[in-house]
C-alpha positions, -999 to 999 in steps of 0.1 A, spaced: -41 92 -116 -46 126 -134 -11 124 -149 -16 88 -160 -49 97 -177 -33 126 -196 -4 104 -208 -29 77 -218 -49 102 -238 -18 114 -256 -9 78 -265 -43 74 -281 -36 102 -306 -30 91 -341 -5 119 -350 30 121 -336 27 159 -341 -4 160 -320 13 140 -293 43 163 -293 21 194 -290 0 179 -263 31 167 -244 47 202 -247 15 219 -234 13 193 -206 50 198 -197 47 236 -196 15 233 -175 30 208 -152 61 228 -147 41 260 -140 20 241 -115 50 226 -98 67 261 -97 36 277 -82 31 249 -57 67 249 -47 67 287 -43 35 285 -21 50 256 0 82 277 5 62 307 16 40 285 39 71 269 54 87 303 60 56 316 77 52 285 98 89 285 109 87 322 115 56 319 137 71 290 156 104 308 162 86 341 171 62 323 194 89 303 212 111 334 216 82 354 230 73 326 255 109 323 266 112 361 271 80 362 292 91 331 313 125 347 319 108 379 330 84 361 352 112 342 369 132 374 375 101 393 388 91 365 412 127 364 425 126 401 432 92 401 449 102 370 468 131 389 482 109 418 492 85 394 509 114 380 530 123 416 541 88 423 552 87 390 572 117 401 593 108 438 597 109 446 634 76 464 634 58 436 616 73 410 639 63 431 669 27 434 656 25 396 651 41 386 684 22 411 707 -4 397 730 -32 416 713 -36 438 683 -43 475 688 -44 505 665 -8 515 675 10 483 667 -12 478 636 -2 513 624 35 506 632 33 473 612 18 492 582 46 518 584 72 491 586 58 475 554 58 509 536 94 515 547 105 481 532 86 487 499 100 522 495 136 512 501 136 484 475 117 499 445 94 484 420 65 489 443 42 503 417 29 468 409 23 458 445 -14 463 450 -13 455 487 4 436 515 -16 419 543 -1 405 575 -24 383 595 -20 374 631 -30 340 644 -61 356 661 -73 368 627 -63 405 631 -43 420 603 -24 450 591 -23 460 554 -11 484 528 -27 495 495 -59 512 485 -77 484 466 -106 468 483 -103 430 489 -126 402 499 -110 379 525 -122 343 529 -108 329 562 -125 295 555 -106 287 522 -87 254 519 -56 274 507 -47 283 543 -38 247 550 -14 245 519 3 277 531 9 263 566 22 231 551 48 251 532 63 261 565 75 296 554 83 288 517 65 310 492 32 297 478 23 314 445 -13 316 434 -38 337 416 -61 356 441 -47 333 469 -67 305 455 -98 321 469 -84 336 502 -79 372 491 -96 386 460 -102 421 446 -138 432 449 -137 445 412 -128 409 400 -95 418 384 -71 389 391 -37 395 408 -7 373 416 -5 365 453 27 356 473 17 338 506 41 328 534 37 315 569 58 338 592 79 322 620 100 337 648 136 335 636 148 326 671 121 303 685 106 291 651 72 298 666 44 304 641 35 341 642 11 347 613 7 347 575 19 372 549 0 380 517 16 402 490 -7 409 459 11 418 426 -10 436 400 -15 417 367 -5 449 349 31 440 359 30 412 333 8 430 308 37 453 302 60 423 295 35 408 271 30 440 252 67 442 244 67 409 225 64 409 187 36 384 186 0 388 196 -22 363 214 -3 357 247 -16 350 282 -5 338 316 -24 313 338 -16 292 367 -10 254 365 -48 248 367 -56 271 338 -69 300 360 -65 332 339 -41 360 352 -35 384 323 -31 388 285 -55 375 258 -82 355 277 -92 336 245 -58 319 244 -64 306 279 -90 283 263 -62 263 248 -49 252 282 -46 215 289 -24 193 311 4 191 285 9 229 289 22 223 325 58 214 314 92 229 319 100 220 283 86 241 254 56 225 237 47 237 202 20 225 177 -1 239 149 -38 248 156 -66 259 133 -88 287 147 -117 300 125 -102 283 95 -68 299 100 -37 281 111 -14 294 139 13 281 161 5 274 198 34 273 223 34 269 261 59 267 289 58 266 327 79 291 347 99 281 378 67 284 399 31 275 390 26 301 362 22 289 326 29 312 296 9 304 264 11 320 230 -10 316 198 8 333 170 -7 340 136 19 366 126 32 363 91 68 365 82 83 395 66 80 395 27 108 376 9 136 398 -3 130 411 -38 163 396 -49 151 361 -41 118 366 -58 136 379 -89 160 350 -89 131 325 -88 112 342 -116 143 344 -137 149 307 -132 113 300 -142 116 320 -174 149 304 -183 135 269 -180 103 280 -198 122 292 -229 146 262 -227 116 239 -231 103 260 -260 136 259 -278 140 222 -272 105 215 -285 113 234 -318 145 214 -321 128 181 -316 100 190 -340 124 200 -368 150 172 -364 129 143 -351 92 147 -353 89 158 -389 112 132 -403 95 105 -383 61 117 -396 74 114 -431 87 79 -424 54 70 -408 34 82 -439 56 61 -462 51 30 -440 13 36 -439 13 38 -477 32 6 -481 10 -12 -456 -22 0 -473 -11 -18 -506 -14 -52 -489 19 -71 -489 49 -57 -469 68 -35 -493 100 -14 -491 100 23 -485 111 42 -516 109 78 -503 141 97 -499 151 101 -463 177 123 -446 212 109 -440 210 105 -403 195 81 -377 161 85 -393 175 76 -427 193 46 -412 160 36 -395 143 36 -430 171 15 -444 168 -10 -415 131 -11 -421 136 -20 -457 161 -48 -448 137 -61 -422 109 -62 -448 130 -82 -472 140 -106 -444 104 -109 -430 89 -116 -465 114 -144 -470 111 -157 -435 73 -158 -436 72 -178 -468 98 -203 -455 81 -206 -420 46 -212 -435 59 -239 -457 80 -255 -430 51 -254 -405 28 -272 -429 54 -298 -437 62 -304 -400 26 -307 -389 18 -332 -417 50 -352 -411 46 -354 -374 10 -365 -374 18 -390 -401 47 -404 -382 26 -407 -350 -2 -425 -366 21 -447 -387 38 -457 -355 5 -466 -338 -10 -489 -366 18 -515 -369 23 -517 -332 -14 -523 -325 -18 -546 -354 11 -567 -343 -3 -572 -308 -38 -579 -321 -26 -606 -345 -6 -621 -318 -37 -624 -297 -57 -639 -325 -29 -664 -332 -29 -674 -296 -67 -680 -297 -65 -700 -328 -41 -724 -311 -60 -726 -278 -96 -722 -285 -123 -733 -309 -130 -716 -342 -161 -699 -328 -141 -678 -304 -116 -670 -331 -145 -658 -353 -157 -636 -325 -123 -621 -320 -120 -615 -357 -154 -597 -358 -143 -576 -329 -111 -568 -347 -131 -558 -378 -153 -535 -358 -122 -520 -342 -106 -512 -376 -139 -499 -391 -141 -473 -363 -103 -468 -362 -99 -460 -398 -129 -435 -399 -122 -428 -436 -89 -411 -427 -103 -387 -400 -77 -380 -373 -103 -368 -348 -134 -388 -339 -162 -384 -313 -155 -397 -278 -183 -422 -283 -164 -439 -311 -131 -437 -292 -148 -456 -263 -160 -483 -287 -124 -488 -300 -112 -491 -264 -141 -516 -255 -132 -537 -286 -96 -537 -276 -103 -548 -240 -126 -575 -253 -98 -590 -273 -75 -587 -243 -100 -605 -221 -101 -633 -246 -64 -637 -241 -60 -631 -204 -94 -644 -193 -103 -632 -158 -72 -609 -152 -93 -577 -152 -128 -562 -155 -136 -529 -172 -162 -502 -162 -173 -471 -181 -189 -439 -167 -194 -416 -196 -215 -384 -194 -240 -382 -222 -230 -347 -232 -194 -357 -235 -200 -385 -261 -199 -361 -290 -168 -342 -280 -141 -347 -307 -108 -362 -295 -77 -375 -313 -82 -410 -327 -67 -438 -306 -59 -417 -275 -73 -441 -249 -62 -475 -263 -25 -469 -255 -35 -460 -220 -55 -491 -213 -28 -512 -229 -3 -496 -205 -27 -505 -177 -27 -542 -186 10 -547 -194 26 -524 -168 0 -522 -140 -23 -553 -138 -2 -581 -153 28 -576 -130 4 -575 -100 -8 -610 -107 -44 -607 -94 -77 -596 -108 -80 -558 -111 -104 -533 -125 -100 -508 -153 -124 -478 -151 -128 -451 -177 -147 -419 -167 -155 -390 -189 -172 -358 -176 -178 -323 -189 -167 -294 -167 -166 -257 -172 -131 -258 -185 -135 -287 -209 -137 -325 -212 -119 -345 -184 -112 -382 -191 -99 -404 -163 -83 -438 -170 -80 -458 -137 -64 -492 -130 -59 -510 -97 -25 -523 -107 9 -519 -91 10 -481 -94 40 -458 -99 64 -441 -75 70 -404 -75 101 -406 -96 82 -424 -124 55 -398 -122 79 -369 -124 97 -385 -154 65 -387 -174 53 -352 -163 86 -338 -174 80 -347 -211 80 -316 -232 57 -310 -261 86 -299 -283 108 -329 -274 105 -353 -303 134 -375 -293 121 -385 -259 126 -421 -247 95 -433 -265 86 -445 -300 54 -423 -300 32 -450 -284 23 -460 -248 20 -435 -219 49 -413 -229 37 -411 -265 2 -403 -254 14 -375 -232 34 -361 -261 4 -364 -285 -19 -347 -260 4 -317 -254 11 -314 -291 -26 -316 -300 -38 -291 -273 -7 -268 -277 -4 -268 -239 16 -287 -213 -10 -288 -185 -34 -313 -202 -22 -345 -186 -22 -353 -148 -9 -385 -132 -20 -397 -98 -8 -430 -83 -1 -448 -51 25 -475 -52 9 -510 -50 -26 -496 -51 -37 -478 -83 -28 -454 -111 -51 -428 -126 -43 -408 -158 -63 -376 -164 -66 -362 -199 -80 -326 -202 -94 -313 -235 -98 -275 -231 -132 -261 -241 -116 -238 -266 -107 -268 -287 -144 -276 -290 -153 -240 -299 -126 -234 -324 -125 -267 -342 -155 -289 -339 -186 -271 -330 -212 -277 -357 -190 -304 -375 -198 -335 -353 -229 -345 -372 -209 -346 -405 -182 -368 -389 -208 -392 -374 -226 -395 -408 -193 -403 -425 -185 -431 -400 -218 -447 -407 
């Protein structure tokens, strides 16, 4: 929307020079903004990609290290389980200081022989009677009622990895440690002998985390229990983190965006990382190349603007000034100023040719339009008068032969009333009230001829009576009702004329209960075009009335035909309200006074 408003404001400028300067400033500003935004987006993308790659690499490194470490300590736990002194302690009938001491020495021997024992805080071997032998100096709290004992037994010798033994064995200082737990069985009889607990210090994994290039890493178990690292990152834990596949998504913390990644190791440990590390600065060569490109495009725009101003803008301004001067003098005149011999000059020459042609064309069109309008209206009305007069005289002649002179006199008086209103001192438009009287007189004459063939009804809004309409617009329609609708039906029918004012204008409905029309006939009449002067009609009847309406209203949607074969036909004439407002408002009283 901002771009559109700026362009619109430029279009409102009166001077092409001002438009050019504004567009130039707008173009430079837009290009600068686009360059800055693009540069910022690139840097943001680089940092985001770098954080994602660094975070995923760090997580994969830690997971690999955890898997290797667990495999190593798992191997040591197996050796302790089969140590003869440990097995002897577990399988003896009762624990005593001697066999407990021997079991402890056996565990020390195994640990010393296989290295990496610095991170083993302690090893506990529990007999089934609750007695135990242990190594290590750290003090532990042992809970013999914890539910974890059952899970260890259900594993039947497989390792069970947990933090602090899931509540079985915990350091008294509260520092968490990784616990290997195994049920120990006799290798010959498969008899349960006891349970092994080996506690690994969390500093074993702190060293691995410290070697990574990103900050904000931690290790938890699959329930989110914290083991080591950045404890704040552990708050990001959710069920989606427990996955063998790497998960990665952006997170905002304290208004700053970072990349959060997580992955589960081969056992129950989960490694999580929240990286906010920025990428290394872009190489100076790339920055220099981008700035050089920006400057090159910047100066190209300036040079192009100067070229356009000299070769296009200034000549067009000169041409515009000349056109404004000729326009201010009134009639369209040729440009006499000397123009350059290029496209601008040829444009001026074309303008002069166009002015000559338009002046000639305007004069010819105005004259032709006046002639056409006068001729067409004259032809239409001249076609109506003889046709109607012929039918009326035929009716009066018929009455003179069949009836007494009194009825003939009545018919003649009606005819005189008809012509008095019809002529209207040459007016081509009359109030609807007068048009209704013409129609009533005509139907009176037709009743005298056809007796009880039809009845007529009128429903005319009072406010519609003064609406000006073309003279003799309804009589052809009711004549069409008699000869093409009612007479062929052979029974008494009704003709109803309704006029009502609506918001869009005057609506006149001419209804007859005659034989109706089929859809093909309706389509043929509706297809009459206002510009078609050679349609299959002599300008009278339904087709002629449709043509007159469309020509009069300068629209094609002013006549509607509705009919049902054998039942009725209804013709709707619509006079738009703008005809009243532009032609007749304030003139009706003068027309009425002239008629009287």
